[in-house]
N, C-alpha and C positions, 0 to 999 in steps of 0.2 A: 239149565246150566248156563252159567257166569260165561262170561263173554270177559277176557283181559284186555282192556283199551290200550291199542295201538302205542300210545308214549309209555305205558308199562314196559310192555313188548321190546319198543326200542331201547328202554331202559335198562333191561333185563340183557339183552345182546349186548350191548354198549360194556355191561359189567364183565359178562363173559371173555368177551374182547380182552377187556383193561387185564382178567387174572392171565390169560393164557398169553397174552406179549410179556408182560410179568414174569407167569412162570420159564419160558421160553430164554427171555431175559438173561436171571438169575442160572438158568443151567449152563448160557453162553459163556457166564462171568467166571461159574468154577470150575469151568471146561478150561479155558485159556489160564487161571490161574496154576492151575493141576501144572497143564503142560509147561508152565514157565517152572514151577519148582521143579517136577522133574528135571526139565532141562538144565539147568543151574547143577542140581545136584549132579547129574552126570558131565558135567563141561568141566575138560581141565583143568590144570589150576596155571598152565600157560605155557612157560619155557619147560622145554623139560628135557630129556638125555636120550636121545637115539642110539647112537654108538659111542663107543670108548671105551679103555682099559684102563683102571688104576691101579690093577696090581702091578708091581714090577717085575716083582722074583730077585733072585739072587743077583747083586750086584756088590766089585768093592769099593773100597773106602776112596774118596776123592775123585769120584767118575761121575757121568752126567748122563741120566737117559729122556728122552721128549716122547712123551704118547697127548694127543689129537681127540678131543672127545668135542664130538657133533651134536649141538641142541638145536631143536626143531619147536618153531613156536607153534603148538596147537589150540590158542586159546581164543582165537576169530579174531583179534586183537594186533596190533602192531604194539613188538615188544621194544623198549630203550633199555640197552642194558649201561644201569649206572655205572659199576666197578668193578671191580672183579681183586679181590681180598684173598690174599694167602696165609696160611696155616702159622707159618715158620719160616724159617729166612734160608730155608733150602728149596725154596721152588720160584719160580719164577713162570710167569706167563704171556702169552700175543693171542691177542681178540682179532677175527678176521673182519669182524663189522659188529659197532653195538646196534643200530637197526634190523630188526628182525621182524619181515611181515607175513602176515599171516598165514598158515605150511608151510615157511619157508626156514631154513636152517643157518647157522654159525660158525663157527669151529674156535673151536681154543686149544690152544698148544699149553702144552704145560710139562718144563725143563724141570726133572730134580734131579741135588746136588746131593749126594750122600755125605758129601764132608769127611769128617772125623766120626763120624755117627756108627756105630756095631749091633749088632740084634738087629730085633724086629722092628722096622720105624715106619709109623701109621700120620699122616696130617690129612687135612680140609680146605679145599681151595673152594671158597663160596664165591657164586655168582650172583650179585644181586643187579635187580631187574625193577620197572615200572614197566607199566602198561598206556602208552602215548594217552593224556589228557586225565591223567591221574599220578599223584604224585605218592600212592603209596608202594614202599618198598616192598618186594618179593625176594625172595633167596633160592636160587638151587644149590647145592651142595655136589662137588664132586670128588669121590675119595679116595687117595694114594697110598700105598702100603710097598716096604721093598724092603727085603732082607738084604744086610748089610753085612758084607765078609769080612771082617779088619785081618790088617797081615799079624797079629798077637791077641792067641787066644787067653781071655783070664775071666774071672767071675763079674756075675753082677757088681757086687757088695763084698761086703765084711762084718761080720757081727762077731760082736763081742757082748759077757755078760756084766749089767755092773754090778760094781759092786765086787769083783772077781778078778784080783791080777793075774794073766797070761799072756803064755804067747801063742803068736797063730803063723803058718805058713801058709804064703798066696803061691798058689803055681802060675806061670805064663810059659805057654808053649809057641811056635810057631804057626802060622796058619798057610796063608798066603807066600811066606817069605822061607825060605829052604830055612836060614838065620838068623840071629838079631841080634844086637847089643844091650844092655841094660846099664847106662851110663852113671847114672843117680839115683838112689829112692829118698826120700822124704816123706815128714807125714805134716800136716796142717796145726795139728794138736798135743801141746807138751807132753799129755799120757801119753800117747803112742811114740815109739820109737822105732825105725825100718833101717833093715840094713840087708845085704847083697853079699853075697863072697865071691861070685861070679864078675862082680863090674869092670864093662871092657870087654869081657871076653865074648868071643861072636856062641851061641850056644842056639841049641832045638829046644828047650827046655829049661827054665831057673826057678828056684824058688825064689821067696822075697821075705823077710823075717821078720813079724811085729812084735812088738813085745809094749802090752798096757801094763802099765802102772796106774792102779785106782785109787793111790795115795794121794794122786795129784789134784783131787776135789774132781773132778770129771764132770759134768753136766750130761745126763744122759740124755738129755736133748741135742744136744750140741755138736754142729755138722764138724763134721771131721772128715778129713781122705787123704789118701795113699797116692804119690805122685811119684810116679816114675816114668823117667826119662830113658828114650831107644834113638835108637838110629834110622829110625821105619822113619820112612820120608812121607809118608803118606797118616804119623801118628807117631809125633816124636816125643808128646806127651800124653801120659796113658792116667786116667783118674780117676781111682777107683774110692766110691761113698766108705766110709768106716761109721758102725752103725753099733751102739751099746744101748743093747734092751734091759727093759726093765726084771 
């Protein structure tokens, strides 16, 4: 029986040790990268809404309501709020602190002004932030909505058919007011003429008559409005879009 020389035995043992060590290192490397990948996948985006409600409900015109949002930093890093951007002139905001440590919170107070709007109004307040040491901007949207109750009810728009001269009656009725007065009516395009038989009288409901003269060569895409001047303090001027459809 042949015996393997001692030198060859040492080489074989060293080779096996190297193979085992290499395999163990590969397993450790793959496991570590897999753990990092899973950790990054499950990691929250950064600044998150912890509490707050942007559904403001029903409110009158020219009134204000303030709602608060609590934002929590769940990123594991320091969050720096760059700025807050309002979606319209109807909102203002106040931030309690721009620097948010990990697992801490900050408050954003948003005040909504209904102005002379009416119906359902929605807007978005954007919170722009970045992580300390990283200039990439991230954003968190705060959604707000309200149902604005007008002093005077009216349709959203007035529609006519292109190529057809006709008349239409637009009804206005008291909503939050017991009664109101129509002081003046006019249209912004020469193809339309507005009139009201009860100008200056206190009414709870009134009709405004609009005559459409198609011979004026109105552009079917042209913008036109009915302007109704009233004695309402919240809405002295009502603007109604006039649409001419093909």
